[in-house]
C-alpha positions, 0 to 999 in steps of 0.5 A: 189405154184398154187391153184385150184379154183372150186365149190362144186358139191353139194352146189356150195360153192366156194372152193380153194385147192393146185394143189397138192391135185388134185384127192384127196377126201375131205369133203366140209366145207359147206355141209359136202358132199365128193367131189373130187378136180378136176385137174388144168385147164391150164391157157394159151391155146396153140395158136401156130396153129393160123397164123398171116398175115402181119397186125397182124390179124389172118389168117382165110382164110382156115376156112369155113364160116358156116353162108354163105347161098349162095350155092356153084357154083356147087350146084343146088337149087330147089325152093320148091312149095310144100304147107306144109299144103296140103297132097302130096298124096291126096291134102287134107288140113292138120293142120300146123305141121301135118305129118299124113293126116287123109284123106288118111293116108299118112305120110309125114315123111315116104313118104308113106301111113300107115294103122292100123289093128284094127280088 
């Protein structure tokens, strides 16, 4: 008979229940709060979709390398010469991390000047 190991969601007490009790509501023996016995977790994951090469190494040739920062051959990379601390509209100096130029009202995130009507 298999069992389900889990923790009480209220007090984190480690608990164990028979697999047949999955979905049933119980009282935690430690904190006395009601809890639902979770479904059993499948112990052995299905690894049938992994193919192995002749040297028993998983074949990952179809998986893209998300850490490769080299641009693809057909990608055009433009060098950014824009100073992040200068307003692109009026050229005024801006504090690091600022998005709004206090000189002209240009908002770098919106790409345009903004104004406030206070009258």
